[in-house]
SETI-571813 format. One record per residue (C-alpha): residue in one letter; x, y, z. Coordinates in steps of 0.25 Angstrom, whole numbers, padded with zeros to 4 digits, always signed. Layout:
REM SETI-571813
AXYZ ...
END
This chain:
REM SETI-571813
M-0038+0064-0015 R-0036+0059-0001 T-0023+0056+0005 I-0018+0041+0003 R-0013+0035+0016 V-0001+0025+0013 L+0005+0015+0022 I+0019+0011+0017 V+0024-0003+0021 D+0038-0006+0018 D+0050-0011+0025 S+0060-0002+0018 T+0062+0011+0025 V+0067+0017+0011 I+0054+0012+0004 R+0045+0017+0016 R+0052+0031+0015 L+0051+0031-0001 L+0037+0028+0000 S+0034+0038+0011 D+0041+0049+0004 A+0034+0046-0009 F+0020+0045-0003 S+0022+0058+0006 A+0026+0066-0007 D+0012+0063-0012 P+0001+0072-0005 A-0010+0062-0008 I-0002+0051+0001 E+0000+0050+0016 I+0009+0040+0022 A-0001+0033+0032 G+0011+0024+0038 I+0023+0016+0035 A+0026+0001+0039 E+0038-0007+0038 N+0032-0020+0035 G+0018-0027+0033 K+0016-0030+0048 I+0017-0015+0052 A+0008-0011+0040 L-0003-0021+0045 A-0003-0014+0059 K-0003+0000+0053 V-0014-0001+0042 P-0025-0001+0052 Q-0019+0011+0059 L-0015+0019+0046 N-0027+0016+0037 P-0019+0018+0024 D-0025+0019+0011 L-0014+0011+0004 I-0002+0003+0008 T+0012+0002+0001 L+0017-0012+0005 D+0031-0017+0003 M+0029-0032+0000 E+0043-0037+0005 M+0045-0033+0020 P+0049-0040+0033 E+0040-0045+0044 M+0027-0044+0035 D+0029-0042+0020 G+0019-0035+0011 Y+0012-0048+0006 E+0008-0052+0020 A+0004-0038+0024 V-0005-0035+0012 S-0011-0049+0014 L-0014-0046+0028 L-0019-0032+0025 R-0029-0037+0014 S-0034-0048+0024 K-0037-0037+0034 G-0045-0030+0024 F-0036-0019+0020 E-0041-0015+0006 L-0033-0003+0002 P-0022-0003-0008 I-0008-0009-0004 I+0003-0007-0014 A+0014-0017-0014 L+0029-0012-0014 T+0038-0022-0019 A+0052-0023-0026 Q+0047-0035-0032 A+0041-0031-0045 M+0039-0044-0052 K+0025-0047-0057 S+0024-0059-0047 D+0028-0050-0036 I+0018-0040-0040 V+0007-0051-0041 K+0011-0055-0027 C+0009-0041-0021 L-0005-0040-0028 D-0009-0054-0024 A-0005-0051-0009 G-0015-0040-0009 C-0008-0027-0014 D-0015-0018-0023 D-0003-0014-0031 Y+0012-0014-0031 A+0024-0005-0033 S+0038-0010-0035 K+0050-0004-0028 P+0057+0005-0031 I+0045+0013-0030 D+0040+0023-0040 K+0034+0033-0030 V+0025+0040-0040 A+0020+0027-0045 L+0018+0022-0031 I+0010+0034-0027 E+0001+0033-0039 L-0001+0019-0037 C-0005+0021-0022 E-0014+0033-0026 N-0021+0024-0036 H-0024+0013-0027 V-0029+0022-0016 T-0038+0029-0026 N-0044+0016-0031 S-0045+0010-0017 L-0053+0022-0013 R-0062+0021-0025 R-0065+0006-0022 K-0068+0010-0008 S-0078+0021-0013 E-0085+0011-0023 R-0087+0001-0012 K-0093+0011-0003 Q-0102+0015-0014 T-0106+0001-0017 M-0109-0001-0003 K-0119+0011-0002 L-0127+0005-0014 
END
């Protein structure tokens, strides 16, 4: 399996460090970059070309809802996992409606998050391969 390149987007230094440490411990995951808010993430995505983004939904300057909406409008189709302390059903639906592929609630279960990310990237690669096959026919 190829390495999964992850962009971590969160305004909390503690959460960025926690995610970075968790992902770095997995040889199948590489930290493509880190951004402190959605505005910085939007600027970094074209340069870093991540396979997946973990996105805090509540940040200053540009929150995750606005960032995911802008990323999707610019054609970013790869997985975006919302990270939120708000785990009510309505909050989860809001994340998914905004364009996130899935969510993980804080505090973060590192093992579950890594598995979630790996599953989404695997599915994304499979869909991409299927589209290429369809285009060849």
